[in-house]
N, C-alpha and C positions, 0 to 999 in steps of 0.2 A: 655542425655549426663551427665557424672559425671565430675564436675569441682572441684576446690579446696574448694569452699564454698557452692555450691548448686547443685541440680539435675534439669535438664531441660527435659521436655516431650512435645511432640507434639501429639495431638489426634484430631480425626475428630468428630465434633459436627453435629448431624443430623438436617437438615432443609429441604428446597426445594431441597438441595443437601447436601453433606457433607462438612463442613467448617473447615479449619485448625485452631486450637487454641494452643497457646504456654503457658505452665504453668511452673513455677519454684517453687521448694520446698527447704526448708532448709534441712540440714543433719538430722534433727530431724523429718522430715516429715511434717512440717508446710508450708502452702502455702505462698510464698513470693509475687508472682505476677502472673496474668493471663491476656492474651490479645488475642483477635480474630485477626488472621493474614490476614483477608480479608481487602483489601483497601476500598471496598464499599459493595460488594455483589450484587446480581441480582435476579430478579424474572421475570417470563414470562411477556412480554408486547408487545403491538402492534408494529410490524415492527422489533422486535429483531430477528436477524439471528443466532448469535453465541456469546458465552460468555466463557471467560477463566480466570483462576486464576493462578498466578505465584507468588511464594515466595521463596526467597533464604536467608538462614541463613549461614553466613560465619564462618570459624573457630574462628575468633575473636569476634563472636556473634553480628556483625552488621547485620541488617535485611533490605531487600528491598522486598516490596510486591506490585504487580500490578494486577489489574483486567481490562480486555479489553472486551468491549461490542461493537459489530458490528451491526448496525441497517440498514436494507434494505431501510427503509423509516420512516419518522415521520407520525403520524396519526392526523387527525383533531378531533374535539370534538365529532364526531359521530363514530370515530374509522376507518375512511376511509383513505387509503394511500394518502400522499401528494407526488406528482411527484417530482423527482429530489431532494429529501431531505435526501438521505443516509448520514450517519455519523458514526464515531467511537468515543467512549469515552475510555480514558485510565486514570484510577484512580490509584494513587500511594501513598504509605506511606512508610517512612523509619524510622529506629531507631536502637536500640541496647539493649542488655542485659548487665547491668553494672556488675562490679566485685562482687557485693553482691547479684545478682540475680534479681534485679528490672528491669522489661521490660519497656523501654521508646520508645514510637512510636509517630511520628508526626501526625498531622491532615491529612486527605486525601486531596490531590490536584487532580484536574481534568483537563485534556487536551481534547478538543473536536476538531476533525479533520473532515472536510467535505469530503466525498468520491466522 
């Protein structure tokens, strides 16, 4: 996006999956700010059923990012499923890009829901 003071670009960084990164540049091409848009990130683990990433950047440059991990069960120290232990994590971070192109994101907060 071209704004009055900076350019903003979202690109996908390769890892276990592709992760969204927001970077802002001055009109002279200098990097102003760069932030990973993942609220937490995920890698395969015992009991993990599904993982999703959602991020929204509004026209006023406010940002809301959430990662959801759905676990069929927790595992004991030997990697064996623990019965009736299903749960969901929702990791969230919010922020904005200020008028000069600086990206400001909160620390990640986690909500755990027993399924």
